[in-house]
C-alpha positions in Angstrom: 90.6 173.6 136.3 87.0 173.8 134.9 84.5 175.8 136.9 82.0 173.7 138.8 79.4 176.5 138.3 77.7 175.1 135.2 74.4 176.0 133.8 73.0 172.8 135.1 74.4 173.5 138.6 72.9 177.0 138.5 69.4 175.7 137.7 69.7 173.0 140.4 70.8 175.6 143.0 68.0 177.9 141.9 65.4 175.1 142.2 66.5 174.4 145.8 66.5 178.1 146.7 62.9 178.4 145.3 62.0 175.6 147.8 63.3 177.7 150.6 66.6 175.9 151.3 69.4 178.0 152.8 72.9 178.2 151.3 74.3 175.5 153.7 71.7 173.0 152.8 72.0 173.8 149.1 75.8 173.3 149.2 75.3 169.9 150.8 72.7 168.9 148.2 74.8 169.9 145.2 78.2 168.8 146.6 80.0 172.1 146.8 81.6 173.9 149.8 80.0 176.9 151.4 83.2 178.8 150.5 82.7 178.1 146.8 79.1 179.4 147.1 80.3 182.5 149.0 83.0 183.2 146.4 80.6 182.7 143.4 78.1 185.1 144.9 80.4 187.7 146.4 83.5 187.6 144.1 82.2 186.5 140.7 84.9 185.6 138.2 82.9 184.1 135.3 79.7 184.7 133.3 78.2 181.7 135.1 78.9 183.3 138.5 77.0 186.4 137.4 74.2 184.2 136.0 74.0 182.4 139.3 73.6 185.7 141.2 70.7 186.8 138.9 69.1 183.4 139.0 69.3 183.3 142.8 67.6 186.7 143.1 64.7 185.4 140.9 64.5 182.2 143.0 64.4 184.1 146.3 61.7 186.4 144.9 59.7 183.4 143.7 59.9 181.8 147.2 59.0 185.1 148.9 56.0 185.4 146.7 54.9 181.8 147.5 55.3 182.5 151.2 53.2 185.7 151.0 50.5 183.9 149.2 50.4 181.2 151.9 50.1 183.9 154.5 47.3 185.7 152.6 45.4 182.4 152.1 45.7 181.5 155.8 44.5 184.9 156.8 41.5 184.7 154.5 40.6 181.3 155.8 40.9 182.5 159.4 38.6 185.4 158.7 36.0 183.1 157.1 36.2 180.7 160.1 35.6 183.7 162.5 32.3 184.6 160.7 
């Protein structure tokens, strides 16, 4: 049985993770079970599973950076308004 974890699926999952979606929402969007996602991330069996893990780490970091920038920008604007 061919692996559903294709390069295209990896990129789609990563794009959704960059937008801040959690695993449950991502699974619903891409049409896989949460069990499949769990297994791919925690019990990788193919090169694509390892690629998914690395891509998710990058996507999570990108989202975290985006959130931190929003916090900094809001803080700066609040300080300006207080002047």
